[in-house]
DRENTOR-359408 format. One record per residue (C-alpha): residue number from 1; residue in three letters; chain; x, y, z. Coordinates in steps of 0.02 Angstrom, whole numbers, padded with zeros to 5 digits. Example, Ala and Ser with C-alpha at 12.3 -4.5 7.8 and 13.67 -1.06 7.14 Angstrom:
! residues 2
{site 1 "ALA" "A" {00615 -00225 00390}}
{site 2 "SER" "A" {00684 -00053 00357}}
This chain:
! residues 481
{site 1 "MET" "A" {00725 -00981 -01513}}
{site 2 "ARG" "A" {00790 -00812 -01567}}
{site 3 "SER" "A" {00620 -00777 -01641}}
{site 4 "HIS" "A" {00558 -00745 -01462}}
{site 5 "LEU" "A" {00685 -00608 -01426}}
{site 6 "LEU" "A" {00615 -00432 -01436}}
{site 7 "ASN" "A" {00715 -00334 -01564}}
{site 8 "ASP" "A" {00703 -00248 -01732}}
{site 9 "THR" "A" {00668 -00409 -01825}}
{site 10 "THR" "A" {00528 -00467 -01710}}
{site 11 "ALA" "A" {00435 -00302 -01687}}
{site 12 "GLU" "A" {00283 -00363 -01784}}
{site 13 "SER" "A" {00274 -00525 -01684}}
{site 14 "TYR" "A" {00285 -00421 -01525}}
{site 15 "ARG" "A" {00141 -00312 -01584}}
{site 16 "ARG" "A" {00031 -00463 -01624}}
{site 17 "SER" "A" {00068 -00555 -01462}}
{site 18 "VAL" "A" {00042 -00407 -01348}}
{site 19 "THR" "A" {-00115 -00354 -01441}}
{site 20 "GLU" "A" {-00188 -00528 -01419}}
{site 21 "GLY" "A" {-00147 -00526 -01234}}
{site 22 "VAL" "A" {-00224 -00353 -01213}}
{site 23 "GLU" "A" {-00381 -00407 -01306}}
{site 24 "ARG" "A" {-00402 -00559 -01195}}
{site 25 "VAL" "A" {-00384 -00457 -01036}}
{site 26 "ALA" "A" {-00501 -00323 -01104}}
{site 27 "SER" "A" {-00631 -00456 -01143}}
{site 28 "LYS" "A" {-00610 -00527 -00969}}
{site 29 "LEU" "A" {-00631 -00358 -00887}}
{site 30 "ALA" "A" {-00786 -00322 -00990}}
{site 31 "ALA" "A" {-00865 -00489 -00946}}
{site 32 "THR" "A" {-00822 -00495 -00760}}
{site 33 "ARG" "A" {-00980 -00491 -00655}}
{site 34 "ARG" "A" {-00906 -00522 -00483}}
{site 35 "PRO" "A" {-00734 -00491 -00407}}
{site 36 "PHE" "A" {-00692 -00675 -00381}}
{site 37 "THR" "A" {-00752 -00845 -00438}}
{site 38 "GLY" "A" {-00740 -00922 -00265}}
{site 39 "VAL" "A" {-00614 -01053 -00322}}
{site 40 "GLY" "A" {-00524 -01145 -00183}}
{site 41 "VAL" "A" {-00340 -01192 -00172}}
{site 42 "GLU" "A" {-00389 -01374 -00188}}
{site 43 "ASP" "A" {-00473 -01337 -00355}}
{site 44 "ILE" "A" {-00338 -01238 -00443}}
{site 45 "ALA" "A" {-00178 -01311 -00369}}
{site 46 "PRO" "A" {-00191 -01475 -00468}}
{site 47 "LEU" "A" {-00205 -01375 -00629}}
{site 48 "VAL" "A" {-00047 -01277 -00594}}
{site 49 "ASP" "A" {00048 -01428 -00526}}
{site 50 "GLY" "A" {-00002 -01530 -00679}}
{site 51 "ILE" "A" {00086 -01415 -00802}}
{site 52 "ASP" "A" {00252 -01483 -00865}}
{site 53 "LEU" "A" {00366 -01331 -00871}}
{site 54 "ASP" "A" {00496 -01432 -00968}}
{site 55 "ARG" "A" {00375 -01454 -01115}}
{site 56 "PRO" "A" {00339 -01280 -01184}}
{site 57 "LEU" "A" {00188 -01246 -01291}}
{site 58 "GLY" "A" {00292 -01144 -01412}}
{site 59 "ASP" "A" {00153 -01023 -01457}}
{site 60 "THR" "A" {00092 -00874 -01358}}
{site 61 "SER" "A" {-00089 -00903 -01412}}
{site 62 "ALA" "A" {-00084 -01076 -01336}}
{site 63 "VAL" "A" {-00002 -01008 -01179}}
{site 64 "LEU" "A" {-00140 -00878 -01164}}
{site 65 "ASP" "A" {-00270 -01017 -01180}}
{site 66 "GLU" "A" {-00185 -01109 -01037}}
{site 67 "LEU" "A" {-00170 -00948 -00936}}
{site 68 "GLU" "A" {-00358 -00929 -00943}}
{site 69 "ASP" "A" {-00374 -01090 -00842}}
{site 70 "VAL" "A" {-00238 -01061 -00715}}
{site 71 "TYR" "A" {-00250 -00873 -00687}}
{site 72 "LEU" "A" {-00365 -00757 -00784}}
{site 73 "ARG" "A" {-00527 -00851 -00749}}
{site 74 "ASP" "A" {-00501 -00856 -00560}}
{site 75 "ALA" "A" {-00401 -00697 -00528}}
{site 76 "VAL" "A" {-00462 -00576 -00396}}
{site 77 "TYR" "A" {-00515 -00423 -00496}}
{site 78 "PHE" "A" {-00487 -00260 -00403}}
{site 79 "HIS" "A" {-00579 -00158 -00534}}
{site 80 "HIS" "A" {-00746 -00234 -00483}}
{site 81 "PRO" "A" {-00850 -00117 -00373}}
{site 82 "ARG" "A" {-00881 -00253 -00244}}
{site 83 "TYR" "A" {-00698 -00285 -00212}}
{site 84 "LEU" "A" {-00689 -00200 -00042}}
{site 85 "GLY" "A" {-00543 -00297 00031}}
{site 86 "HIS" "A" {-00365 -00237 00050}}
{site 87 "LEU" "A" {-00275 -00079 -00005}}
{site 88 "ASN" "A" {-00284 -00127 -00188}}
{site 89 "CYS" "A" {-00346 00006 -00307}}
{site 90 "PRO" "A" {-00415 -00006 -00482}}
{site 91 "VAL" "A" {-00284 00062 -00600}}
{site 92 "VAL" "A" {-00295 00204 -00725}}
{site 93 "ILE" "A" {-00266 00168 -00910}}
{site 94 "PRO" "A" {-00120 00290 -00935}}
{site 95 "ALA" "A" {-00023 00197 -00800}}
{site 96 "VAL" "A" {-00060 00028 -00881}}
{site 97 "LEU" "A" {00005 00098 -01045}}
{site 98 "GLY" "A" {00161 00155 -00952}}
{site 99 "GLU" "A" {00180 -00022 -00884}}
{site 100 "ALA" "A" {00178 -00092 -01061}}
{site 101 "VAL" "A" {00309 00033 -01118}}
{site 102 "LEU" "A" {00427 00010 -00972}}
{site 103 "SER" "A" {00418 -00180 -00981}}
{site 104 "ALA" "A" {00462 -00182 -01166}}
{site 105 "VAL" "A" {00605 -00057 -01158}}
{site 106 "ASN" "A" {00659 -00135 -00992}}
{site 107 "SER" "A" {00765 00008 -00925}}
{site 108 "SER" "A" {00852 -00021 -00761}}
{site 109 "LEU" "A" {00849 00134 -00652}}
{site 110 "ASP" "A" {01008 00100 -00555}}
{site 111 "THR" "A" {01130 00195 -00666}}
{site 112 "TRP" "A" {01122 00332 -00795}}
{site 113 "ASP" "A" {01203 00225 -00928}}
{site 114 "GLN" "A" {01058 00100 -00913}}
{site 115 "SER" "A" {00915 00223 -00912}}
{site 116 "ALA" "A" {00961 00400 -00966}}
{site 117 "GLY" "A" {00795 00492 -00985}}
{site 118 "GLY" "A" {00713 00372 -00864}}
{site 119 "THR" "A" {00829 00434 -00728}}
{site 120 "LEU" "A" {00777 00614 -00760}}
{site 121 "ILE" "A" {00592 00570 -00762}}
{site 122 "GLU" "A" {00606 00482 -00594}}
{site 123 "ARG" "A" {00704 00627 -00520}}
{site 124 "ARG" "A" {00576 00751 -00584}}
{site 125 "LEU" "A" {00435 00652 -00504}}
{site 126 "ILE" "A" {00528 00645 -00339}}
{site 127 "ASP" "A" {00551 00834 -00345}}
{site 128 "TRP" "A" {00366 00854 -00386}}
{site 129 "THR" "A" {00315 00742 -00240}}
{site 130 "ALA" "A" {00433 00832 -00122}}
{site 131 "GLY" "A" {00352 00996 -00174}}
{site 132 "ARG" "A" {00180 00924 -00138}}
{site 133 "VAL" "A" {00241 00871 00034}}
{site 134 "GLY" "A" {00302 01048 00065}}
{site 135 "TYR" "A" {00489 01018 00060}}
{site 136 "GLY" "A" {00617 01142 -00003}}
{site 137 "PRO" "A" {00749 01125 -00140}}
{site 138 "GLY" "A" {00865 01018 -00032}}
{site 139 "ALA" "A" {00742 00872 -00032}}
{site 140 "ASP" "A" {00770 00711 -00126}}
{site 141 "GLY" "A" {00711 00531 -00133}}
{site 142 "VAL" "A" {00697 00376 -00238}}
{site 143 "PHE" "A" {00565 00255 -00299}}
{site 144 "THR" "A" {00547 00093 -00201}}
{site 145 "SER" "A" {00454 -00072 -00212}}
{site 146 "GLY" "A" {00324 -00019 -00083}}
{site 147 "GLY" "A" {00288 00053 00088}}
{site 148 "SER" "A" {00383 -00081 00183}}
{site 149 "GLN" "A" {00544 -00043 00090}}
{site 150 "SER" "A" {00517 00144 00107}}
{site 151 "ASN" "A" {00492 00128 00294}}
{site 152 "LEU" "A" {00646 00018 00308}}
{site 153 "GLN" "A" {00753 00145 00217}}
{site 154 "ALA" "A" {00684 00289 00321}}
{site 155 "LEU" "A" {00729 00199 00482}}
{site 156 "LEU" "A" {00901 00155 00412}}
{site 157 "LEU" "A" {00932 00340 00386}}
{site 158 "ALA" "A" {00866 00376 00560}}
{site 159 "ARG" "A" {00982 00246 00635}}
{site 160 "GLU" "A" {01133 00319 00547}}
{site 161 "GLU" "A" {01086 00496 00599}}
{site 162 "ALA" "A" {01061 00446 00781}}
{site 163 "LYS" "A" {01181 00519 00909}}
{site 164 "THR" "A" {01250 00353 00972}}
{site 165 "ASP" "A" {01337 00200 00904}}
{site 166 "ASP" "A" {01260 00089 01039}}
{site 167 "LEU" "A" {01118 00004 00945}}
{site 168 "GLY" "A" {01051 -00067 01107}}
{site 169 "LYS" "A" {01003 00108 01165}}
{site 170 "LEU" "A" {00904 00157 01011}}
{site 171 "ARG" "A" {00715 00165 01020}}
{site 172 "ILE" "A" {00580 00188 00888}}
{site 173 "PHE" "A" {00408 00252 00934}}
{site 174 "SER" "A" {00251 00213 00834}}
{site 175 "SER" "A" {00067 00195 00872}}
{site 176 "GLU" "A" {-00019 00031 00910}}
{site 177 "CYS" "A" {-00106 00052 00741}}
{site 178 "SER" "A" {00053 00078 00640}}
{site 179 "HIS" "A" {00109 -00039 00502}}
{site 180 "PHE" "A" {00198 -00202 00549}}
{site 181 "SER" "A" {00344 -00150 00439}}
{site 182 "VAL" "A" {00405 -00038 00581}}
{site 183 "GLN" "A" {00439 -00190 00691}}
{site 184 "LYS" "A" {00507 -00287 00542}}
{site 185 "SER" "A" {00625 -00145 00499}}
{site 186 "ALA" "A" {00690 -00138 00677}}
{site 187 "GLN" "A" {00731 -00322 00666}}
{site 188 "LEU" "A" {00818 -00303 00497}}
{site 189 "LEU" "A" {00919 -00154 00560}}
{site 190 "GLY" "A" {00990 -00253 00705}}
{site 191 "LEU" "A" {00889 -00162 00837}}
{site 192 "GLY" "A" {00768 -00303 00879}}
{site 193 "ARG" "A" {00580 -00287 00885}}
{site 194 "SER" "A" {00591 -00239 01069}}
{site 195 "ALA" "A" {00667 -00074 01014}}
{site 196 "VAL" "A" {00496 -00021 00952}}
{site 197 "VAL" "A" {00391 00066 01084}}
{site 198 "SER" "A" {00205 00053 01049}}
{site 199 "ILE" "A" {00106 00210 01089}}
{site 200 "PRO" "A" {-00081 00192 01125}}
{site 201 "CYS" "A" {-00211 00272 01013}}
{site 202 "ASP" "A" {-00361 00378 01058}}
{site 203 "HIS" "A" {-00542 00334 01015}}
{site 204 "GLU" "A" {-00512 00396 00837}}
{site 205 "LYS" "A" {-00365 00275 00819}}
{site 206 "ARG" "A" {-00237 00416 00817}}
{site 207 "MET" "A" {-00075 00413 00915}}
{site 208 "GLN" "A" {-00096 00491 01087}}
{site 209 "THR" "A" {00034 00628 01093}}
{site 210 "VAL" "A" {00024 00641 01284}}
{site 211 "ALA" "A" {00073 00458 01293}}
{site 212 "LEU" "A" {00210 00487 01164}}
{site 213 "ALA" "A" {00281 00631 01267}}
{site 214 "ARG" "A" {00286 00521 01422}}
{site 215 "ALA" "A" {00370 00380 01327}}
{site 216 "LEU" "A" {00503 00496 01256}}
{site 217 "GLU" "A" {00536 00569 01428}}
{site 218 "LYS" "A" {00553 00395 01502}}
{site 219 "CYS" "A" {00668 00342 01361}}
{site 220 "VAL" "A" {00790 00482 01397}}
{site 221 "ALA" "A" {00778 00458 01585}}
{site 222 "GLU" "A" {00829 00276 01563}}
{site 223 "GLY" "A" {00983 00328 01464}}
{site 224 "ASN" "A" {00915 00271 01297}}
{site 225 "VAL" "A" {00906 00369 01134}}
{site 226 "PRO" "A" {00744 00413 01044}}
{site 227 "MET" "A" {00800 00367 00868}}
{site 228 "ALA" "A" {00637 00397 00775}}
{site 229 "VAL" "A" {00452 00427 00789}}
{site 230 "VAL" "A" {00344 00350 00652}}
{site 231 "ALA" "A" {00182 00443 00626}}
{site 232 "THR" "A" {00052 00360 00515}}
{site 233 "ALA" "A" {-00045 00464 00390}}
{site 234 "GLY" "A" {-00176 00334 00349}}
{site 235 "THR" "A" {-00167 00177 00454}}
{site 236 "THR" "A" {-00197 00015 00361}}
{site 237 "ASP" "A" {-00343 -00037 00469}}
{site 238 "PHE" "A" {-00432 00126 00505}}
{site 239 "GLY" "A" {-00364 00257 00385}}
{site 240 "SER" "A" {-00329 00366 00537}}
{site 241 "ILE" "A" {-00203 00508 00530}}
{site 242 "ASP" "A" {-00091 00539 00679}}
{site 243 "PRO" "A" {-00079 00720 00744}}
{site 244 "LEU" "A" {00070 00769 00636}}
{site 245 "PRO" "A" {00104 00947 00703}}
{site 246 "GLU" "A" {00109 00890 00885}}
{site 247 "ILE" "A" {00221 00742 00842}}
{site 248 "ALA" "A" {00337 00858 00746}}
{site 249 "GLU" "A" {00354 00967 00901}}
{site 250 "LEU" "A" {00400 00819 01010}}
{site 251 "CYS" "A" {00527 00756 00883}}
{site 252 "ALA" "A" {00609 00926 00879}}
{site 253 "GLN" "A" {00612 00932 01069}}
{site 254 "TYR" "A" {00694 00761 01088}}
{site 255 "GLY" "A" {00801 00761 00932}}
{site 256 "ALA" "A" {00713 00611 00857}}
{site 257 "TRP" "A" {00698 00578 00671}}
{site 258 "PHE" "A" {00518 00612 00617}}
{site 259 "HIS" "A" {00455 00488 00487}}
{site 260 "ALA" "A" {00281 00501 00413}}
{site 261 "ASP" "A" {00213 00340 00341}}
{site 262 "ALA" "A" {00089 00408 00213}}
{site 263 "ALA" "A" {00084 00250 00109}}
{site 264 "TYR" "A" {-00106 00258 00111}}
{site 265 "GLY" "A" {-00140 00441 00144}}
{site 266 "CYS" "A" {-00024 00508 00009}}
{site 267 "GLY" "A" {-00175 00530 -00105}}
{site 268 "LEU" "A" {-00214 00683 00000}}
{site 269 "LEU" "A" {-00062 00767 -00077}}
{site 270 "VAL" "A" {-00164 00792 -00236}}
{site 271 "SER" "A" {-00336 00808 -00158}}
{site 272 "PRO" "A" {-00423 00970 -00207}}
{site 273 "THR" "A" {-00524 00969 -00044}}
{site 274 "ARG" "A" {-00431 00868 00090}}
{site 275 "ARG" "A" {-00248 00920 00081}}
{site 276 "HIS" "A" {-00264 01003 00252}}
{site 277 "LEU" "A" {-00276 00831 00334}}
{site 278 "LEU" "A" {-00088 00814 00304}}
{site 279 "GLU" "A" {-00044 00978 00390}}
{site 280 "GLY" "A" {00123 00956 00476}}
{site 281 "ILE" "A" {00191 00825 00356}}
{site 282 "GLU" "A" {00311 00954 00287}}
{site 283 "ARG" "A" {00403 00947 00453}}
{site 284 "ALA" "A" {00441 00762 00436}}
{site 285 "ASP" "A" {00620 00709 00398}}
{site 286 "SER" "A" {00557 00573 00282}}
{site 287 "VAL" "A" {00392 00523 00203}}
{site 288 "THR" "A" {00332 00359 00130}}
{site 289 "VAL" "A" {00214 00372 -00019}}
{site 290 "ASP" "A" {00129 00226 -00106}}
{site 291 "TYR" "A" {00063 00284 -00273}}
{site 292 "HIS" "A" {-00005 00108 -00299}}
{site 293 "LYS" "A" {-00130 00137 -00159}}
{site 294 "SER" "A" {-00210 00307 -00179}}
{site 295 "PHE" "A" {-00142 00368 -00346}}
{site 296 "PHE" "A" {-00225 00221 -00439}}
{site 297 "GLN" "A" {-00060 00151 -00503}}
{site 298 "PRO" "A" {-00018 -00031 -00541}}
{site 299 "VAL" "A" {00094 -00121 -00417}}
{site 300 "SER" "A" {00225 -00071 -00388}}
{site 301 "SER" "A" {00244 00117 -00379}}
{site 302 "SER" "A" {00308 00191 -00218}}
{site 303 "ALA" "A" {00440 00310 -00152}}
{site 304 "ILE" "A" {00532 00376 -00001}}
{site 305 "VAL" "A" {00556 00564 00003}}
{site 306 "VAL" "A" {00674 00651 00124}}
{site 307 "LYS" "A" {00686 00832 00177}}
{site 308 "ASP" "A" {00876 00832 00174}}
{site 309 "GLY" "A" {00939 00741 00021}}
{site 310 "THR" "A" {01114 00722 00094}}
{site 311 "THR" "A" {01048 00592 00217}}
{site 312 "LEU" "A" {01025 00471 00072}}
{site 313 "ARG" "A" {01215 00449 00075}}
{site 314 "HIS" "A" {01185 00317 00209}}
{site 315 "ALA" "A" {01120 00202 00072}}
{site 316 "THR" "A" {01268 00235 -00044}}
{site 317 "TYR" "A" {01396 00102 -00088}}
{site 318 "HIS" "A" {01515 00116 -00235}}
{site 319 "ALA" "A" {01558 -00025 -00353}}
{site 320 "ASP" "A" {01691 00000 -00486}}
{site 321 "TYR" "A" {01589 -00090 -00618}}
{site 322 "LEU" "A" {01430 00008 -00583}}
{site 323 "ASN" "A" {01441 00175 -00493}}
{site 324 "PRO" "A" {01624 00214 -00457}}
{site 325 "ARG" "A" {01665 00364 -00348}}
{site 326 "ARG" "A" {01724 00462 -00500}}
{site 327 "ALA" "A" {01545 00455 -00566}}
{site 328 "ALA" "A" {01484 00554 -00416}}
{site 329 "GLU" "A" {01628 00677 -00438}}
{site 330 "GLU" "A" {01576 00698 -00619}}
{site 331 "ARG" "A" {01395 00727 -00563}}
{site 332 "ILE" "A" {01329 00578 -00659}}
{site 333 "PRO" "A" {01153 00546 -00591}}
{site 334 "ASN" "A" {01158 00364 -00535}}
{site 335 "GLN" "A" {01000 00324 -00437}}
{site 336 "VAL" "A" {01080 00171 -00358}}
{site 337 "ASP" "A" {01174 00294 -00248}}
{site 338 "LYS" "A" {01009 00326 -00158}}
{site 339 "SER" "A" {00924 00157 -00163}}
{site 340 "LEU" "A" {00925 -00005 -00063}}
{site 341 "GLN" "A" {00897 -00094 -00229}}
{site 342 "THR" "A" {01018 -00111 -00374}}
{site 343 "THR" "A" {00922 -00170 -00526}}
{site 344 "ARG" "A" {00759 -00074 -00520}}
{site 345 "ARG" "A" {00610 -00056 -00637}}
{site 346 "PHE" "A" {00561 00110 -00715}}
{site 347 "ASP" "A" {00401 00115 -00611}}
{site 348 "ALA" "A" {00405 00304 -00612}}
{site 349 "LEU" "A" {00348 00302 -00793}}
{site 350 "LYS" "A" {00173 00246 -00741}}
{site 351 "LEU" "A" {00149 00398 -00631}}
{site 352 "TRP" "A" {00225 00510 -00764}}
{site 353 "MET" "A" {00101 00447 -00895}}
{site 354 "THR" "A" {-00042 00471 -00770}}
{site 355 "LEU" "A" {00002 00650 -00724}}
{site 356 "ARG" "A" {00034 00700 -00904}}
{site 357 "THR" "A" {-00135 00628 -00957}}
{site 358 "MET" "A" {-00250 00662 -00809}}
{site 359 "GLY" "A" {-00162 00793 -00706}}
{site 360 "ALA" "A" {-00140 00793 -00518}}
{site 361 "ASP" "A" {-00314 00864 -00486}}
{site 362 "GLY" "A" {-00390 00723 -00588}}
{site 363 "VAL" "A" {-00307 00593 -00478}}
{site 364 "GLY" "A" {-00351 00690 -00321}}
{site 365 "ARG" "A" {-00534 00700 -00369}}
{site 366 "LEU" "A" {-00541 00511 -00386}}
{site 367 "PHE" "A" {-00470 00493 -00210}}
{site 368 "ASP" "A" {-00592 00622 -00145}}
{site 369 "GLU" "A" {-00734 00518 -00217}}
{site 370 "VAL" "A" {-00688 00363 -00118}}
{site 371 "CYS" "A" {-00665 00466 00041}}
{site 372 "GLU" "A" {-00838 00539 00016}}
{site 373 "LEU" "A" {-00907 00364 -00015}}
{site 374 "ALA" "A" {-00832 00306 00149}}
{site 375 "GLY" "A" {-00925 00445 00239}}
{site 376 "GLU" "A" {-01088 00388 00161}}
{site 377 "GLY" "A" {-01047 00208 00207}}
{site 378 "TRP" "A" {-01012 00259 00387}}
{site 379 "ARG" "A" {-01181 00344 00401}}
{site 380 "LEU" "A" {-01263 00189 00329}}
{site 381 "LEU" "A" {-01176 00076 00456}}
{site 382 "ALA" "A" {-01209 00194 00601}}
{site 383 "ALA" "A" {-01396 00187 00563}}
{site 384 "ASP" "A" {-01400 -00003 00541}}
{site 385 "PRO" "A" {-01440 -00094 00705}}
{site 386 "ARG" "A" {-01359 -00253 00638}}
{site 387 "TYR" "A" {-01186 -00175 00643}}
{site 388 "ASP" "A" {-01062 -00093 00759}}
{site 389 "VAL" "A" {-00942 00025 00670}}
{site 390 "VAL" "A" {-00779 00072 00757}}
{site 391 "VAL" "A" {-00737 00248 00701}}
{site 392 "GLU" "A" {-00792 00381 00577}}
{site 393 "PRO" "A" {-00668 00370 00432}}
{site 394 "SER" "A" {-00535 00501 00396}}
{site 395 "LEU" "A" {-00496 00420 00228}}
{site 396 "SER" "A" {-00588 00275 00145}}
{site 397 "THR" "A" {-00587 00130 00268}}
{site 398 "LEU" "A" {-00733 00064 00371}}
{site 399 "VAL" "A" {-00709 -00060 00513}}
{site 400 "PHE" "A" {-00868 -00141 00579}}
{site 401 "ARG" "A" {-00943 -00302 00644}}
{site 402 "TYR" "A" {-01108 -00392 00633}}
{site 403 "ILE" "A" {-01203 -00397 00799}}
{site 404 "PRO" "A" {-01350 -00520 00806}}
{site 405 "ASP" "A" {-01517 -00477 00886}}
{site 406 "ALA" "A" {-01509 -00626 01001}}
{site 407 "VAL" "A" {-01392 -00612 01150}}
{site 408 "THR" "A" {-01239 -00720 01119}}
{site 409 "SER" "A" {-01060 -00726 01179}}
{site 410 "PRO" "A" {-00927 -00609 01107}}
{site 411 "ALA" "A" {-00829 -00762 01051}}
{site 412 "GLU" "A" {-00978 -00828 00955}}
{site 413 "ILE" "A" {-01000 -00657 00872}}
{site 414 "ASP" "A" {-00816 -00664 00824}}
{site 415 "ARG" "A" {-00841 -00834 00743}}
{site 416 "ALA" "A" {-00997 -00773 00652}}
{site 417 "ASN" "A" {-00902 -00627 00576}}
{site 418 "LEU" "A" {-00757 -00738 00526}}
{site 419 "TYR" "A" {-00876 -00861 00447}}
{site 420 "ALA" "A" {-00968 -00723 00353}}
{site 421 "ARG" "A" {-00806 -00658 00278}}
{site 422 "LYS" "A" {-00749 -00831 00222}}
{site 423 "ALA" "A" {-00920 -00877 00153}}
{site 424 "LEU" "A" {-00932 -00714 00058}}
{site 425 "PHE" "A" {-00760 -00743 -00019}}
{site 426 "ALA" "A" {-00806 -00921 -00065}}
{site 427 "SER" "A" {-00964 -00858 -00151}}
{site 428 "GLY" "A" {-00862 -00736 -00255}}
{site 429 "GLU" "A" {-00999 -00605 -00241}}
{site 430 "ALA" "A" {-00890 -00483 -00145}}
{site 431 "VAL" "A" {-00722 -00473 -00059}}
{site 432 "VAL" "A" {-00700 -00391 00112}}
{site 433 "ALA" "A" {-00554 -00389 00232}}
{site 434 "GLY" "A" {-00545 -00428 00417}}
{site 435 "THR" "A" {-00450 -00364 00568}}
{site 436 "LYS" "A" {-00460 -00351 00756}}
{site 437 "ALA" "A" {-00512 -00204 00864}}
{site 438 "GLY" "A" {-00509 -00213 01051}}
{site 439 "GLY" "A" {-00463 -00397 01038}}
{site 440 "ARG" "A" {-00624 -00437 00945}}
{site 441 "GLN" "A" {-00648 -00492 00764}}
{site 442 "TYR" "A" {-00706 -00356 00644}}
{site 443 "LEU" "A" {-00735 -00340 00458}}
{site 444 "LYS" "A" {-00663 -00204 00348}}
{site 445 "PHE" "A" {-00712 -00113 00190}}
{site 446 "THR" "A" {-00565 -00031 00103}}
{site 447 "LEU" "A" {-00646 00084 -00023}}
{site 448 "LEU" "A" {-00529 00132 -00165}}
{site 449 "ASN" "A" {-00643 00113 -00315}}
{site 450 "PRO" "A" {-00739 00268 -00370}}
{site 451 "GLU" "A" {-00859 00151 -00463}}
{site 452 "THR" "A" {-00918 00075 -00298}}
{site 453 "THR" "A" {-01085 00147 -00242}}
{site 454 "VAL" "A" {-01183 00157 -00080}}
{site 455 "HIS" "A" {-01298 00027 -00157}}
{site 456 "ASP" "A" {-01148 -00090 -00172}}
{site 457 "ILE" "A" {-01104 -00062 00010}}
{site 458 "ALA" "A" {-01284 -00093 00065}}
{site 459 "ALA" "A" {-01295 -00251 -00039}}
{site 460 "VAL" "A" {-01134 -00321 00033}}
{site 461 "LEU" "A" {-01192 -00282 00210}}
{site 462 "ASP" "A" {-01350 -00383 00176}}
{site 463 "LEU" "A" {-01243 -00527 00111}}
{site 464 "ILE" "A" {-01133 -00523 00266}}
{site 465 "ALA" "A" {-01283 -00522 00381}}
{site 466 "GLY" "A" {-01358 -00669 00287}}
{site 467 "HIS" "A" {-01201 -00774 00304}}
{site 468 "ALA" "A" {-01180 -00729 00488}}
{site 469 "GLU" "A" {-01362 -00771 00525}}
{site 470 "GLN" "A" {-01344 -00937 00434}}
{site 471 "TYR" "A" {-01192 -00979 00541}}
{site 472 "LEU" "A" {-01279 -00933 00704}}
{site 473 "GLY" "A" {-01438 -01025 00654}}
{site 474 "GLU" "A" {-01344 -01184 00612}}
{site 475 "ASN" "A" {-01251 -01174 00777}}
{site 476 "LEU" "A" {-01414 -01156 00873}}
{site 477 "VAL" "A" {-01481 -01311 00786}}
{site 478 "HIS" "A" {-01322 -01409 00828}}
{site 479 "ALA" "A" {-01329 -01351 01008}}
{site 480 "ALA" "A" {-01512 -01400 01025}}
{site 481 "SER" "A" {-01480 -01573 00954}}
């Protein structure tokens, strides 16, 4: 079995196996004609369940053959231009190369003596991101598994910086369109979900700062403590950006930690034309960035960046076997001192490879393309009488719903839109997401692929309308009979 260990004696075997795997994936990508095959759970589950994991195949070629049946054939392919579903981006080749390198070397970014140069690369990228945010030399941060972990750590720091030890008095303010990880973080931090105060949004799905001001005033009047305000720079559903300068002013007035969740909107940090949309983010105490959303990186690649690096001490615990106190005194750069994780992948390498190959402007131009596409898609939807579109996009998300010509109940329209989404997914011709707006069922295009065209959007809208009309027509027949 030692022949399967990666070392100096198996380097050639490693090269052959990885090359074969890459060739199979490359062939699959080249031959993919739709984002999904439409396979159902009932079709593929028996194949996976039928594999005897205690009887290995012993050969990677045979395993790759098997993988074709249980994964590669029926995977959802985000690179396809008609994948318009969730916040999943197609990935750039330099980052995929970085993924191959980091997996093989397998550095762990918790301590210097496990990563060396990897530690310095991650730190350099954090400094670079902090500079893009607009922070000064005292800023710091660390890579995380994703936006949820970044938001959790930000609110942990906010809790520890709050001017009370009575957790029952702490309150977090976020908009009704903010990410669910805010409520989840409150629960994990011992505050309870009721500690989160939901602030209504305006017609553009941005936090209403007048309502925030009233909520903060009420919080203090009731003897509670405004621990943090979470502003969203790119909401998951609408791509809306909260008014960051006004929120910063209110946070300063009430002494609340200002966290900017830019998991989605962080691509604006490198946009040659849209950086102004993040004006005010430099005043945030902490910022969440998800490079695996709008920097076209493979999952996972994310970070939390803080204005005052000393606040990261609230995540620091010393273990004699790992990061003893003397290491800090000796200025040994152990990243575990800043992280909620211990063992941690060298995900920063993917972004490093990307920036060193493409440059920041190259990444930013790709994000600009999808934002421009969303504007074209919005104009298409606004002119199409079959559809109601919620809001003009700030980033690259479109939320809309099919409205039939015939008068029918809102509930029936909800069911038609739900049916259309499921039928489209089952066909494999396109993938779209769904959400609710105003209590009603809507569909969602999340545009993160520069290869997607207006023609693709128009074609998918026709497919959706066809499925919805089929559902309504069948229901009319059933009702008549």
